[in-house]
C-alpha positions as CSV (number, residue, x, y, z in Angstrom):
1,M,-5.9,12.7,3.5
2,N,-9.2,14.7,3.1
3,V,-7.3,18.0,3.6
4,L,-5.8,17.3,0.3
5,T,-8.7,15.8,-1.5
6,D,-11.2,18.3,-0.3
7,N,-9.0,21.3,-1.3
8,F,-7.1,19.9,-4.2
9,P,-7.7,23.0,-6.5
10,T,-6.3,25.3,-3.7
11,F,-3.2,23.1,-3.3
12,A,-2.8,22.7,-7.1
13,K,-3.0,26.6,-7.5
14,G,-0.4,27.1,-4.9
15,F,1.9,24.3,-6.3
16,L,1.7,25.8,-9.8
17,G,2.5,29.2,-8.4
18,T,5.7,27.8,-6.8
19,V,6.7,26.1,-10.0
20,Q,6.2,29.3,-11.9
21,L,8.2,31.3,-9.4
22,T,11.0,28.6,-9.5
23,V,11.1,28.4,-13.3
24,Y,11.0,32.2,-14.0
25,A,13.3,33.2,-11.2
26,S,15.8,30.4,-12.0
27,A,16.0,31.5,-15.7
28,L,16.6,35.1,-14.6
29,A,19.2,34.0,-12.0
30,L,21.1,31.9,-14.4
31,A,21.1,34.7,-17.1
32,L,22.2,37.4,-14.6
33,G,24.6,35.0,-12.9
34,F,26.3,34.3,-16.2
35,V,26.6,38.0,-17.1
36,M,27.9,38.9,-13.6
37,A,30.5,36.1,-13.6
38,S,31.7,37.3,-17.0
39,F,32.0,40.8,-15.5
40,R,33.9,39.5,-12.5
41,V,36.6,38.0,-14.7
42,A,36.6,40.7,-17.4
43,P,39.8,42.6,-18.2
44,V,37.9,45.8,-17.8
45,R,38.2,47.3,-14.3
46,S,34.8,49.0,-14.3
47,L,33.0,45.7,-15.3
48,R,34.8,43.9,-12.5
49,A,33.9,46.6,-10.0
50,F,30.2,46.4,-11.1
51,G,30.1,42.6,-10.8
52,T,31.8,42.7,-7.4
53,A,29.4,45.3,-6.1
54,W,26.4,43.3,-7.4
55,V,27.5,40.2,-5.6
56,T,28.5,42.0,-2.5
57,V,25.2,43.9,-2.1
58,L,22.8,41.2,-3.0
59,R,24.6,38.3,-1.2
60,N,24.7,40.2,2.0
61,T,21.1,41.6,1.9
62,P,18.4,39.6,3.6
63,L,16.0,38.2,1.0
64,T,13.0,39.4,2.9
65,L,14.4,43.0,2.8
66,L,15.0,42.7,-0.9
67,F,11.4,41.7,-1.4
68,F,10.3,44.7,0.5
69,A,12.5,46.9,-1.6
70,V,11.3,45.5,-4.9
71,L,7.6,45.1,-4.1
72,L,7.1,48.2,-2.1
73,G,9.9,50.4,-3.4
74,L,9.6,50.2,-7.1
75,P,5.9,51.3,-7.3
76,R,7.0,54.6,-5.6
77,F,9.0,55.3,-8.8
78,G,6.0,54.6,-11.0
79,I,7.0,51.0,-11.8
80,V,3.9,49.1,-11.3
81,L,3.9,45.4,-12.3
82,P,2.0,42.2,-11.1
83,F,3.3,40.9,-7.8
84,M,4.4,37.8,-9.4
85,V,6.8,39.7,-11.6
86,F,8.1,41.7,-8.7
87,A,8.7,38.4,-6.8
88,V,10.5,36.9,-9.8
89,L,12.7,40.0,-10.0
90,A,13.6,39.9,-6.3
91,L,14.2,36.1,-6.2
92,G,16.1,36.0,-9.5
93,C,18.4,38.9,-8.7
94,Y,19.1,37.6,-5.2
95,T,20.0,34.1,-6.5
96,S,22.1,35.5,-9.3
97,A,24.7,36.6,-6.9
98,F,25.2,33.0,-5.7
99,I,25.1,31.6,-9.3
100,C,27.7,34.2,-10.2
101,E,30.1,33.0,-7.5
102,A,29.5,29.4,-8.4
103,L,30.4,30.1,-12.0
104,R,33.4,32.2,-11.1
105,S,34.7,29.4,-8.9
106,G,34.3,27.0,-11.8
107,I,36.1,29.5,-14.1
108,N,39.0,29.7,-11.7
109,T,39.5,25.9,-11.9
110,V,40.3,26.1,-15.6
111,P,44.1,26.3,-16.0
112,T,45.2,29.9,-17.0
113,G,47.2,28.3,-19.9
114,Q,43.9,27.5,-21.6
115,G,43.0,31.2,-21.8
116,E,46.5,32.2,-22.8
117,A,46.6,29.7,-25.6
118,A,43.2,31.0,-26.9
119,R,44.4,34.6,-26.8
120,S,47.5,33.6,-28.6
121,L,45.4,32.3,-31.4
122,G,43.8,35.7,-31.7
123,M,40.5,35.0,-29.9
124,T,38.8,37.9,-28.1
125,F,37.9,37.8,-24.4
126,G,34.3,36.9,-25.3
127,Q,35.3,34.1,-27.6
128,T,37.8,32.7,-25.1
129,L,35.3,32.8,-22.3
130,S,32.4,31.3,-24.3
131,Q,34.3,28.7,-26.4
132,V,37.2,27.7,-24.2
133,V,36.8,28.5,-20.5
134,L,33.0,28.2,-19.7
135,P,32.6,24.8,-21.5
136,Q,35.3,23.4,-19.1
137,A,34.1,25.3,-16.1
138,F,30.5,24.1,-16.6
139,R,31.5,20.5,-15.7
140,S,32.6,21.5,-12.2
141,V,29.7,23.7,-11.4
142,I,26.8,21.5,-12.2
143,A,26.2,20.3,-8.6
144,P,26.6,23.7,-6.9
145,V,24.2,25.4,-9.3
146,G,21.6,22.6,-8.7
147,S,21.9,23.2,-5.0
148,I,21.5,26.9,-5.5
149,L,18.3,26.4,-7.6
150,I,16.9,24.0,-4.9
151,A,17.5,26.8,-2.3
152,L,15.7,29.2,-4.7
153,T,12.7,26.9,-4.7
154,K,12.5,27.0,-0.9
155,N,13.1,30.8,-0.7
156,S,10.2,31.3,-3.0
157,A,8.0,30.7,0.1
158,I,8.7,34.3,1.1
159,A,6.7,35.5,-1.8
160,G,3.5,34.3,-0.2
161,A,3.8,37.1,2.4
162,F,3.6,39.6,-0.5
163,S,0.2,38.5,-2.0
164,V,1.9,36.1,-4.5
165,T,0.1,32.8,-4.9
166,E,2.5,30.0,-3.9
167,L,2.4,26.6,-2.1
168,L,3.2,27.7,1.5
169,G,0.5,30.4,1.5
170,T,-2.2,27.7,1.3
171,Y,-1.7,27.0,5.0
172,R,-3.6,30.2,5.8
173,I,-6.6,29.1,3.8
174,M,-6.6,25.7,5.4
175,S,-6.3,27.2,8.8
176,E,-9.2,29.5,8.3
177,L,-11.3,26.6,7.1
178,G,-10.5,24.7,10.3
179,Y,-8.3,21.9,8.9
180,N,-5.5,20.3,10.8
181,I,-2.5,22.6,10.3
182,I,0.0,19.8,10.8
183,L,-1.5,17.7,8.0
184,T,-1.6,20.8,5.9
185,F,2.0,21.4,6.3
186,V,2.7,17.7,5.5
187,W,1.1,18.1,2.1
188,I,2.9,21.4,1.6
189,A,6.2,19.7,2.3
190,V,5.3,16.9,-0.2
191,G,4.7,19.6,-2.8
192,Y,8.1,21.2,-2.2
193,L,9.8,17.7,-2.3
194,I,8.2,17.1,-5.7
195,V,9.8,20.3,-7.1
196,T,13.1,20.0,-5.4
197,G,13.3,16.3,-6.3
198,A,12.7,17.2,-10.0
199,I,15.5,19.8,-9.9
200,S,17.8,17.3,-8.2
201,A,17.0,14.7,-10.8
202,V,17.8,16.9,-13.7
203,F,21.1,18.1,-12.2
204,N,22.0,14.5,-11.3
205,L,21.5,13.6,-14.9
206,L,23.5,16.5,-16.1
207,E,26.3,15.6,-13.7
208,R,26.4,12.0,-14.8
209,R,26.6,13.0,-18.4
210,W,28.8,16.1,-18.3
211,G,30.2,16.4,-14.8
212,A,33.9,16.4,-14.0
213,A,35.4,13.0,-13.4
214,R,36.0,12.1,-9.8
């Protein structure tokens, strides 16, 4: 227990870093995922091609490689930002590909007659998507999106290898101070369980309230 009580500020700083990464990257992933899902089902071929390329490249690229590309590649083009921002970009863009596919699968569950009826009333593609299709698709994708954001939380541990303050990185400090590494990892695991448990609770609540009937 003393590994936690003696180093609580260090653990707290790492925990808050993981929470920040999770919140900011989740917001970016949800926004980009929504945009790319819209592109994937758009009637414009160029938008569909862009959305498909985005998903194909990011979903099939190792996350560690993407971190290297963003944190080490962008500064070569004069783009210099805090490492935390770079980590959010890498994590958010990577996760957006999975969010996109989850949303697209939900969109595909909506009967085509719904969209045809909306278009027959003179609604544009954007209006049909936002007012008719997505509200129905949302009900079926709550659980998958929650699982993706939980995976994002665990993936945020990679950021520690790139000088970003996060929870897993505290093990190096504890190891240098001579603390039992197993107990250190136990408390790190507890921290991750708190974050993922909170995400799970939120999405369970959303699913109970708006999820598709089983």
